[in-house]
C-alpha positions, -999 to 999 in steps of 0.1 A, spaced: 356 357 -756 368 323 -745 339 310 -725 316 316 -696 327 305 -661 304 295 -633 321 300 -600 311 297 -563 328 322 -540 323 342 -509 317 375 -526 328 399 -553 360 410 -535 370 374 -526 402 364 -546 393 327 -543 365 310 -561 357 274 -570 351 269 -607 320 247 -612 323 248 -649 348 264 -673 380 250 -658 390 233 -690 394 267 -708 413 282 -678 436 251 -678 442 254 -716 450 291 -713 474 283 -684 491 257 -705 494 281 -734 511 308 -713 534 282 -698 544 269 -732 550 304 -745 571 314 -715 604 298 -723 602 310 -759 599 347 -750 624 373 -738 632 374 -701 611 404 -695 581 390 -714 585 356 -696 584 374 -663 551 390 -674 536 356 -681 548 342 -648 529 369 -630 497 357 -648 504 321 -636 517 327 -601 511 355 -576 539 363 -552 533 372 -516 524 408 -508 529 417 -471 511 450 -475 479 433 -488 484 403 -465 485 378 -494 507 347 -497 524 330 -526 498 312 -547 491 297 -581 463 316 -598 447 283 -610 445 252 -588 433 220 -603 415 193 -583 436 177 -556 447 146 -575 460 167 -605 472 199 -588 507 187 -579 514 173 -614 501 205 -630 522 227 -607 554 207 -612 552 203 -650 532 232 -662 530 262 -639 566 260 -625 592 279 -645 611 249 -657 582 225 -657 578 222 -695 614 209 -699 607 182 -673 574 173 -689 590 160 -720 606 131 -701 575 121 -681 565 85 -690 528 80 -699 527 45 -686 510 52 -652 493 85 -659 456 90 -653 435 103 -683 436 139 -670 474 139 -665 480 122 -698 458 149 -715 478 177 -697 510 162 -710 499 157 -745 483 191 -748 514 208 -734 537 190 -758 514 199 -787 515 236 -778 553 234 -776 556 218 -810 532 242 -827 547 273 -811 582 264 -824 568 270 -859 561 306 -851 586 334 -854 597 351 -821 576 382 -831 545 361 -837 549 343 -803 552 376 -786 521 389 -803 502 357 -794 511 362 -757 500 398 -758 467 389 -776 459 361 -752 466 383 -721 450 415 -733 422 405 -757 407 373 -744 377 377 -721 357 354 -698 321 360 -688 320 350 -651 288 340 -634 295 342 -597 273 328 -570 275 329 -532 273 291 -527 276 258 -545 239 251 -546 232 282 -567 263 275 -589 252 240 -597 217 251 -605 230 277 -630 255 252 -644 227 227 -651 205 253 -669 233 267 -690 247 233 -700 214 215 -709 213 232 -744 234 207 -764 269 219 -753 297 194 -753 292 178 -718 287 142 -710 256 129 -692 277 120 -662 290 156 -660 254 169 -658 244 142 -634 274 150 -612 264 186 -610 228 178 -602 235 151 -576 264 167 -558 244 200 -557 218 182 -535 244 170 -510 250 191 -479 277 217 -486 300 203 -458 302 170 -477 302 182 -514 340 184 -517 344 149 -503 318 134 -527 333 154 -556 366 138 -549 350 103 -547 332 109 -581 364 121 -598 386 94 -583 361 68 -596 361 84 -631 399 84 -631 401 48 -621 377 36 -648 387 61 -675 366 89 -689 352 71 -719 346 39 -700 329 59 -673 302 69 -698 298 32 -706 295 24 -670 266 48 -666 249 32 -696 252 -3 -680 238 11 -647 208 25 -665 202 -9 -681 203 -27 -647 176 -3 -634 155 1 -665 159 -34 -680 149 -22 -714 164 -6 -745 170 32 -744 138 50 -755 146 85 -744 180 102 -738 203 86 -712 199 116 -690 161 116 -691 159 79 -683 185 83 -655 162 109 -639 132 86 -642 146 52 -633 180 55 -616 181 88 -596 145 101 -595 137 132 -575 144 127 -539 172 102 -544 199 103 -517 229 114 -539 255 104 -513 239 69 -511 239 66 -549 276 74 -551 286 52 -522 263 22 -528 256 22 -565 282 41 -586 314 30 -568 305 -7 -563 294 -10 -600 326 8 -610 346 -18 -591 327 -46 -607 330 -30 -641 368 -28 -637 370 -64 -626 350 -75 -657 370 -53 -680 404 -63 -669 397 -99 -660 412 -128 -679 397 -162 -681 415 -194 -692 394 -220 -709 397 -256 -698 401 -284 -723 375 -310 -717 388 -345 -722 
């Protein structure tokens, strides 16, 4: 079993669902299949392509679609360099100079898979593809809406699993926003995190806590955030618009600013 997935969809028979938590494992599995594909026989490669991309079926009324869609700012990159048939060959030549953290990680993980897979014999690569496709399982927790999905996400991920405090806060705060605006504020949150950088984003939240608390940390960062920064009843949209984003802008100015000292005569 690879992991559990928490998804919000319209029902058991709906082919589309938004992954609230677990997309990293799905992304990794997709990268593995894509890296294996050019190293297998033509027939085996076609089998993997079917797991990555669904072709239109006029009888069922379905259209061409990628089986996994990343968030908007990463989807095009992922499709071009990972999911498309010749994407991995192009990925080797992509410069890392202007890549966001997420795109950089996609590139590095893909190239690592390619490097390691070349050390396996053709027979072992074929067996690995078969094992991953046939013997890896996900436990899927499906909910009818985002509110329920975020509540389940928070419960299942407050037991010491490898999530950042900002990940949990994101789930809790965006879960309180009206469903019609959740996608917009999710994009705002993720765009801010991309602009600052994932590690620096955690530092930013520590600085914001200090601004509100004005004392050294006595409990966990998450506990003090809930007490002093975003207590119950906080307007989550207001926090994102008027606290997180402005402080992120200020943090970026401070972090990247250069100051030339003047020589006093």
